N, C-alpha and C positions, 0 to 999 in steps of 0.2 A: 524531343526525346518522348516516347510513349512507353507505357507497362504494357509488357507484351505476354509475361506469365505470372503465376501465382503459385506457392507452395504452402500447404498448411502439416504443421508438426503437433502431434499432441504427443507430450512426453512424461513418462511415469517420473514423478520425483521418488526416488528411493527412500527407505526409512533414514532419518526419523521424520521425513517429510515436511520439513520446515519451510514455508512459502508454499504449502498445499501438496495435495496428492498427485498432482498433474499441472503442467504449463503447457498453453497453446500457444504455439508463434505461428507468424504469419511471413512468408518471404515474398517480395515482388521483384520481379527480374524485368530490366526494361529493354528496349531493341537495340539498346548501345550495350548491354550484357553488365550494367551496373545493378548491382543488388542491394536491396533494403530489407530489414528484419524490423517487426514490430511484434507485440504481445497483447492478447485477449484476455482480460482478468475473468476470473472464474465465474462462470454463467449458471444459472439454476436448471440446467439441462444436463443431460449425459454428454461426454465430449464427441462421439460420434455423429450427435446431432448439431452439436454446436459447429463441427468440420463441416457438416453440408451447407450450415447456414452462413458459414465464411465464405464457402465456394459459390453460393447463390449472390450473395452481395458483390463478390469479385466479377463473375460474371457478367453480371448486369449493369455495373458501374464503375468497375476500376480497368478493365482490361482497355486498353486502347486510350487510356486518359494521360494526360500530361502531368508527373508528380508534382511539378512545381505549382500547378493551380489546386493547391490544397484548399483553400476557402470554397471554391467550385464544387470541388468533391465532395467537402464535407457537407454543405448544404444539398446536395443532391441524393447523398444517402440517407441524411438527417431527416428529409421531408418526403422520402421514397412512401408510397402507399398514401399520399394526400394527408399525412397524419400531424407533421410537424410538431409532434410530441413522443418522441422517441423513448423506448423503455431500456432496462439496463442492458437487455442482452444486445440490441441493433447498436447502442452506444459503445459496449464492450468490443465489438465487432469493428465498429467504424475507428475506434481509439488504435485498434492494433495496425489496420491499413493507414491511417494517418501517420502513424510513429514511423511506419516503414518508409513512407514518402518522404518523411525528413530525413531519414537515413539516407538514402538515395540522393536527395538534393545536396546534402552536405557532401558525399563523396565525389559528386559531379563537380561542385564548387572546390573541393579540396579544403574545406573548412568543416571544423567542428561545430555541430547544430548549434549550441550555445551562441555561436558567432552570428550566427542568421537569426537569433532570436534577440538581440539587443547588445551581446558581447559580455565578455566575462566579466564578473562584478566579484566574486567569490573565488578565490584561488584554491580553497579547500573547504570541505563542507563538513560539517558536525554531524554526527551520526549516533542514533542509539541502537539497542536491541532489547527485545523482549528476555526475560530470565526464563532460560530453559535446564531443562534436568541434565545431570551426568548423560553421558552417551550411551552407557550400559544400560540406562533404565529406557530408553527412547522407546524401543519396539515394544516392550512390556506396556507402557504407559498407553500407548495408543491400540493395542490389539487384546487386552485382556479385560473381561468385565470386571475384575476385582480391582484394576486399577485404582479406583476413586477411594479404595479403602487402603491404600499405601501411602506411605510418606512421600511427598515430593515438593518441587518447588511451587506448585500451582495451589496446594492445601495446607502446607506446612511453612509458618513465618520464619522459623529457625532455619530451615534449609534455603528459604528463598533470600534470607538475609546473609548466609554462607555464600550463594551465587553471585550475589549483588557485589560482594567484597572482591570474589575472584573477576567480575569484568570490569570493576573499577581498577584494579591493580594491572589489567590488560590494557588501559587507556581509555576506557569509555567514560564519558562526562554526563552520560544520561540513560537511564533504564526504565523500562516500562513493565507493568506487571498489571494483573486482572484478578483481585483477590476476592472479588465479589462472591463468586460461587459459579456452580454449573449454570448454564443456560435454561430458559424454559420456554416453551412455546406459548406460554402464558404472560411472558414480560411485555409491558413493563410490571413489577410487581413491588410492593412494600417489603423491603427486606425485614427479615427478623432481627432481634437484639443480636442474638449469635452471628449473623453473618455480619452485622456493622462491626461487632466487637472484633472479629477475626481480620475483616479489613482494616482497621485501625491498627491492630497488632502487625499486621504487615508493612504498615507505613512507617510505623513507629521504629519496627526492628531493622528495616532496611535502612532508612534514615540513621540510626545508632551505627549499622555497620560501614557505611559509606561517608558519613559524615557531609561536609560539603564538597566533597569530590565530584558527587553527581546530583543531578537533578532527578526528581521521582516524577514519573509520567503515569499517572492514575487511570487505567482503562475499566470501562464498565461494558461497553457494546451496548448501550440503551435497555439494561435491564431493570431501570429502575422508575417509579413513576416521579414526579416533580418533588413531591413532598418527602419521598424517601429519600432523593438524591440531596435536598437540603439539609435534611439531618444528618446525612453520612457525610456531607462536605464539611458541617461544622466539627464533626469529630476529627477530620484529618488536617484541618486547616492549620494546627500548629507544627505539622511538619512541612509545610510551606511546599506542596508539589507544586511542578511547573504548570501541570494542566490537569483537568478533570475531563476524560475523554466521553464523548456521547454519552451524558449522564443519563438521558432520556431517549427513547427511539428518535430518529431523524425527522420523521415526517410531520411532528408537531412542535413546530418552533415557538409558539407562544409558551408551550412548556419548558422548551429549553431555555428561554429567555430569562423566565421566572427563576431558573435555576443559576443562570449566569448573573442575575441582579442580586442574587441572595448569598452569593460567596465571593469571598477576594480570590480564590483560585481561579485562573484563567479557564475558560470551557472551550474545548477542540471538537471539532467534528467534520465530517465529510467524506468518509470511505465508502459511505451507502449513498451518496448523492451523485448524479449523474450529468448534470448540466449546468451551465452557468446561470441559466436562470434560478435553478435551486440555490446556487451559493449567493446569488443576489439578495435572494430573500433572507437568508441566513445574515449577511450584511446589512441589510437595511432593518431588520429587527434587532441589530446588535444581540444575537443570541449565541454567538461564540467571536471570540477574538482570535481564534487559530483556526485555518482550513486544512484540511487533510485530505485533498483531492488524490484519487488513484488515477494515474494515467491511462491505465489499461481499461479504464471505465468511464472517464469523464468526457472522452471525445478525443484523447490525444494532446499534442504537447502545445498546438496554438490555442486551444480551447482551455489548457491549464493557463497559459500565459495570460489570457484573457481575465480569467479567473484571479491570479495572482495580481493583475493589474486593478481590477476592482477592489481587493483587498487592501492593496497599499493604498488607495483614496480613503479607506475606511481606517487607516492604522492598525489594519488586521496583518497577521503574520501567516505564512503557509509552511507546512510542515508535512511534506507529502507522503501517503501511505504506502506502504510496500508488505504486502504479505503474498508473495507470488515469485516469479521466476526474475531471473538477471537482466532481462531485456527491458521489461518495464523499469527495472531499477537503473539501467543506463539512462533511459529516458528521464526519469526524475532527475538525475544529475545533471543534465542538460538545462532543465527548468531551474533547478536550484542556483545552478552557476551565474545564471544571467538575470535573476529575480532579486532588486534590492530586500525584498521584505522577506528573505527565506530565513527561517529559524533553525531548523535541524530536520535531518533525513532519517526516516525510519530505515533499517536494515535486517538481515537474518545474521546476527554475530558479526563475524569479520568480512562477510561476502566470500566466504570460502567454502569449502564442502562441495556438494553437487553444483552450488551456484556458479563456483570457478570451475570445474570440470566441463561444463557444458559449453563454456566459452574457449574460444583459441587463445586468447589472454584474458587473466581474471582482471575484474575492476580492483583499483589499487586503494587499498586500505591501510591506513598507517594511524595507529594511537589515538584512535576514536575518531578519524576524519577520513573521508573519501577525497581522493585528489582527481578533478576533473580531468577526461582525456584531452590530448592534444592532437589524435588522430582525427581523420576527416568523417563526418556523419556521426554516429552514436559513439563511434570509438571502439565498438565491440564487435566480434565476429562469431556468430553461431557455429559450434563444432557440431556439424551435421551427422558425422559417423557416430558420435554418443548419443546424440538425439535419436538417430535410427536404433541404436541398441536398445533404447529404453521405451518402447513403444507402450502406449498406456494400456494396463491389462483390464482394467475394471475394478482393481482392489482399492481398498480406502477412499472410496467415493463418499461414504458418510462424512469425511473429513472436511470436504467442501460445503456441507452443510453449516458448519461452525470453523471457518478456515483458520481462525487465531487459536494460539497453543493454550488452550484451558481444556478442562475436562469435559466431555459431553455428558 
């Protein structure tokens, strides 16, 4: 069996844009008519450029290749240009292609992908969601400059606590929020006393609203210096968050290690890392105990499984990142299902809305948990009719600069 054709879909994600302004999917088709789908995580280029980059890699390295020879294909792409030091862009493209190969292989063998990666360990997967505003506020929040002056779940702890209680009532057992404040091109920075007090109020009031029904996941996206992160960690420790996410930028692991050694809150990181070599350094330095690899960026399923194995040897847990489309989400589900050290999976609310509409059959979510599929391959099928009805128009590209749901 050989890969004969490929196709790229750049799909505009309608408002409220949860998961990003657009999603990039890669479909591979074999000479035996088996199709596989993968997703490329958001790259720092215009989608029209990314589409050409994907075509270039497919034409040179993928067409005519056996989809079962994933390790061989991975090394050829990773080492292209005699670099052997691939950047986020090439890793994202490789991730989408690699995932599509696994989808093909599972379908060819009539097995879910998790059965090819070690077999089912977890029959259901705990999930969490960010706190989001009421739907009638979504478009205003992202499109009006005065949005940051209006009360919403991102800047008002009272509204955040109300939203948290509603999610807990729906069955969620963990919730994430990022109360530090807007990002800055000058991050990391020392937080003001006002910012730290606001962050503490968020944690305190959300804890009061949900009690012990939910774990609290404190996001920061590398906004702080280690000194500032340590000060903030001490303020929120009494409320027992499950993790302190990326307290400093990801490139300085010594700084992250200092934070990890200075707080009882577990440190989580990984959404901006792209290779097993980077994750190996995180583990070796004990800079974090929870790894959040993004399968649309980290090289695909096999690389993520290798990272999960390294983490297991260090008694670290995995909580894969997901702020993108449902194809990467489906790949995450298969990694989670076969990994003993799986902790929790990020999701976009109940995996409904446009995430469900663009699939022929939505991912199954039940009272805070995702149920791994029993169908072969990834267990999903892209609804190409819907995808073609939503071509990317160029609107909302600014969202991709800060793809998580905080004010810009």
